[in-house]
C-alpha positions in Angstrom: 92.8 -97.0 59.5 96.4 -97.7 58.9 98.6 -95.9 56.4 98.7 -98.1 53.3 99.5 -95.6 50.5 101.6 -92.5 50.1 100.6 -89.1 48.7 102.9 -86.6 47.0 102.0 -82.9 46.9 103.2 -80.5 44.2 102.9 -76.8 44.3 102.3 -74.9 41.0 102.4 -71.1 41.0 103.1 -68.1 38.8 101.2 -65.9 36.4 99.2 -66.4 33.2 101.3 -69.0 31.5 101.0 -71.1 34.7 97.3 -70.5 34.8 97.4 -71.4 31.1 95.7 -70.5 27.8 95.6 -74.1 26.6 92.1 -75.2 25.5 90.7 -78.6 26.6 89.3 -79.2 23.2 92.8 -79.2 21.8 94.0 -82.1 24.0 94.8 -85.3 22.3 92.4 -88.2 22.4 94.6 -90.1 24.7 94.9 -87.3 27.2 91.2 -86.6 27.1 90.5 -90.3 27.7 92.9 -90.3 30.7 91.2 -87.2 32.2 87.8 -88.8 31.6 88.9 -91.9 33.5 90.1 -89.7 36.4 86.7 -87.9 36.5 84.9 -91.3 36.7 87.1 -92.3 39.6 86.2 -89.2 41.6 87.9 -88.9 45.0 89.8 -92.2 44.3 91.5 -90.8 41.2 95.3 -91.2 41.2 95.8 -87.5 40.4 93.9 -84.6 42.2 93.9 -80.9 41.6 93.1 -78.0 43.9 93.2 -74.7 41.9 92.7 -71.0 42.5 92.9 -68.7 39.5 90.0 -66.5 40.6 91.8 -63.1 40.6 92.8 -63.7 37.0 89.5 -65.0 35.5 86.9 -64.3 38.1 85.4 -66.3 41.0 84.3 -69.1 38.8 87.9 -70.3 38.1 88.6 -72.1 41.4 87.8 -75.6 42.6 86.9 -74.9 46.2 88.6 -78.1 47.2 90.1 -81.2 45.7 88.9 -82.6 42.4 90.3 -85.1 39.9 92.8 -83.5 37.6 91.0 -81.6 34.8 91.0 -78.5 32.7 89.6 -75.5 34.6 86.7 -73.3 33.6 87.7 -69.8 32.6 84.6 -67.5 33.0 86.3 -64.6 31.2 86.6 -66.6 27.9 83.9 -69.2 28.6 86.3 -72.1 27.9 87.9 -75.0 29.7 91.6 -74.1 30.0 94.8 -75.7 31.3 98.4 -74.8 32.0 101.4 -77.1 32.2 99.8 -79.3 34.9 98.2 -81.8 32.5 101.3 -83.1 30.8 103.3 -82.6 34.0 100.9 -84.7 36.0 100.7 -87.4 33.3 104.5 -87.8 33.3 104.8 -87.8 37.1 101.9 -90.3 37.4 103.8 -92.7 35.3 107.0 -92.0 37.2 105.5 -92.6 40.7 103.3 -95.5 39.8 100.0 -96.7 41.2 101.2 -96.9 44.9 101.3 -93.1 45.2 98.5 -90.6 44.8 99.5 -87.2 43.4 98.0 -83.9 44.6 98.7 -80.7 42.6 98.0 -77.3 44.3 97.8 -74.6 41.7 97.5 -70.9 42.3 98.4 -68.7 39.4 97.4 -65.1 38.7 97.8 -63.3 35.4 99.6 -59.9 35.1 101.3 -60.3 38.5 105.0 -59.5 39.1 107.5 -61.0 41.5 108.5 -57.5 42.7 105.0 -56.4 43.7 102.6 -59.4 44.0 104.9 -62.3 45.0 107.5 -60.4 46.9 108.3 -62.0 50.2 110.9 -59.4 51.3 110.4 -56.0 52.9 113.2 -54.5 50.8 112.5 -51.9 48.1 114.9 -51.6 45.3 115.2 -47.9 44.6 115.6 -47.3 40.8 117.5 -44.1 41.3 117.8 -41.7 44.2 117.1 -38.0 43.5 120.4 -36.4 42.5 120.0 -33.0 44.1 117.7 -33.3 47.1 117.9 -36.3 49.4 114.1 -36.7 49.9 113.6 -40.0 48.3 112.8 -41.7 51.7 110.0 -39.2 52.3 108.7 -39.8 48.8 108.8 -43.5 49.4 107.0 -43.2 52.7 104.3 -41.1 51.1 103.8 -43.7 48.3 103.8 -46.6 50.7 101.2 -44.9 52.9 99.0 -44.2 49.8 99.3 -47.8 48.6 98.5 -49.1 52.1 95.3 -47.1 52.2 94.2 -48.9 49.0 94.4 -52.2 50.8 91.9 -51.1 53.3 89.7 -49.1 51.0 89.8 -51.5 48.0 90.7 -54.9 49.4 90.1 -56.7 46.1 92.5 -54.4 44.1 95.1 -57.1 43.3 97.1 -55.0 40.9 99.1 -53.6 43.8 98.4 -56.3 46.3 101.1 -58.6 47.6 99.3 -61.8 48.1 102.0 -64.2 49.1 100.3 -64.7 52.5 97.1 -65.7 50.7 99.0 -68.1 48.5 100.7 -69.6 51.6 97.3 -70.0 53.3 95.8 -71.6 50.2 98.6 -74.1 50.0 98.5 -74.9 53.7 94.7 -75.3 53.7 94.8 -77.6 50.6 97.5 -79.8 52.2 95.7 -79.9 55.6 92.5 -81.1 53.8 94.4 -84.1 52.4 94.9 -85.3 56.0 91.3 -85.1 56.8 89.9 -86.4 53.5 92.5 -89.2 53.1 93.6 -90.1 56.6 95.2 -93.4 55.3 97.7 -91.5 53.2 101.3 -90.7 54.2 101.7 -87.2 52.8 104.9 -85.6 51.6 105.8 -82.6 49.5 107.4 -83.5 46.2 108.3 -80.2 44.6 107.5 -76.7 43.4 106.9 -75.5 39.9 107.2 -71.8 39.0 106.2 -70.1 35.7 106.5 -66.4 36.1 108.6 -63.4 35.1 106.8 -61.8 32.2 105.4 -58.9 34.2 108.8 -58.2 35.7 110.5 -58.2 32.2 109.0 -54.9 31.0 110.4 -52.7 33.7 114.2 -52.4 34.4 113.7 -51.9 38.1 111.7 -55.1 38.5 113.9 -57.1 36.2 117.2 -56.1 38.0 115.5 -56.9 41.3 114.4 -60.3 40.1 117.5 -62.3 41.2 117.2 -61.1 44.8 113.5 -61.5 44.9 113.5 -65.0 43.3 116.2 -66.3 45.8 114.1 -64.9 48.6 110.9 -66.5 47.3 112.5 -69.9 46.9 113.9 -69.7 50.5 110.6 -68.5 51.8 108.7 -71.4 50.2 111.2 -73.9 51.6 110.6 -72.3 55.0 106.9 -72.2 54.8 106.2 -75.5 53.2 109.1 -77.8 54.0 110.5 -76.7 57.3 113.4 -74.9 55.6 114.6 -78.0 53.8 115.4 -77.9 50.2 113.3 -79.8 47.6 113.0 -79.7 43.8 112.1 -76.2 42.5 111.6 -76.2 38.7 111.0 -73.0 36.8 110.3 -72.2 33.2 112.1 -69.4 31.4 109.9 -66.7 29.9 109.3 -66.4 26.2 107.5 -63.0 26.1 107.8 -61.0 22.9 107.0 -57.6 24.5 109.7 -58.0 27.1 112.4 -55.4 27.3 114.5 -57.3 29.9 113.7 -60.9 29.1 117.4 -61.8 29.1 117.8 -60.4 32.6 114.9 -62.5 33.9 116.0 -65.7 32.2 119.6 -65.0 33.2 118.6 -64.8 36.9 116.8 -68.1 36.6 119.9 -69.8 35.0 122.2 -68.3 37.6 120.1 -69.6 40.5 119.9 -73.0 39.0 123.7 -73.0 38.6 124.1 -71.9 42.3 121.8 -74.7 43.5 122.2 -77.6 41.1 120.9 -80.2 43.6 117.5 -78.6 44.0 116.8 -75.9 41.4 116.3 -76.5 37.6 115.3 -74.2 34.8 113.3 -75.2 31.7 114.1 -73.7 28.2 111.1 -72.2 26.4 112.6 -70.2 23.6 111.5 -72.7 21.0 107.9 -73.0 22.2 105.3 -71.4 20.0 103.3 -68.5 21.4 99.9 -67.2 20.5 99.1 -63.8 19.0 98.6 -62.5 22.6 102.1 -63.7 23.4 101.0 -66.5 25.7 101.8 -70.2 25.3 99.1 -72.1 23.5 98.0 -75.7 24.0 101.0 -77.4 22.2 103.5 -75.2 24.0 101.9 -75.8 27.4 102.0 -79.5 26.9 105.7 -79.4 26.0 106.3 -77.1 29.0 104.7 -79.5 31.4 106.6 -82.5 30.0 109.9 -80.6 30.2 109.2 -79.6 33.8 108.6 -83.2 34.6 111.8 -84.3 33.1 113.8 -81.6 34.9 112.1 -82.6 38.1 113.1 -86.2 37.6 116.7 -85.3 36.9 116.8 -83.4 40.2 115.6 -86.5 42.0 118.7 -88.3 40.8 121.1 -85.7 42.2 
């Protein structure tokens, strides 16, 4: 079978505001009708989603393969939820048109930090060396050894687990399955969307390490998913009321977008309404997705 249509893959990652607290019942009639049409089309739908939120919500919140774009079941709250992917996909579907099939790979885990859980470097930012005795290296080695033993004794303990390798494997596996399921498609990677930073904003050490860790993460994703070549990387600023260092996190994002204007963009979120638990609700997530789409399209013009 010859190649007669192209496929564009987008990677969505981050923590709980990427996973999303939006409720499907709160989607507009037009969006619900669009999603219903995609469901009826099955494997031939113009927009597909492969998601993995299982560490955040339990093993029921994963697709185990490609499915038409949809809200995802949250077993913790017994509700169909969504993040920015719904409005993001709707906008990009209109942008790309009917000749291109869109695939969204989403892996988002709540309460995870860039410093601990998404860190792709081997560097440890020491908050403060001991002032009298120079034994911090021994202390650090002791702590690292203790934490390493948790990985083997409690492999599912994600609070201290750095799971970037699992994320990378999930993305690679999802993309590989496109080639086997849709051999007639010419597949390319379109961009990466990042919504994270809340967990790093509460600790000074994590916040001040964020610029280094975020630059490393972006470069690592380019290396792992696009042969080292740059591609659009769009991130949403955090709007997290309990944050002590929110300005540091958002400042880091703005600085990196300024350093790399041709491939990195940042989305403002300060005006988006948050729920009582400090997360974005349905209206905010729909606005976030739309803004991410617009930022992505602006990058394509550069």
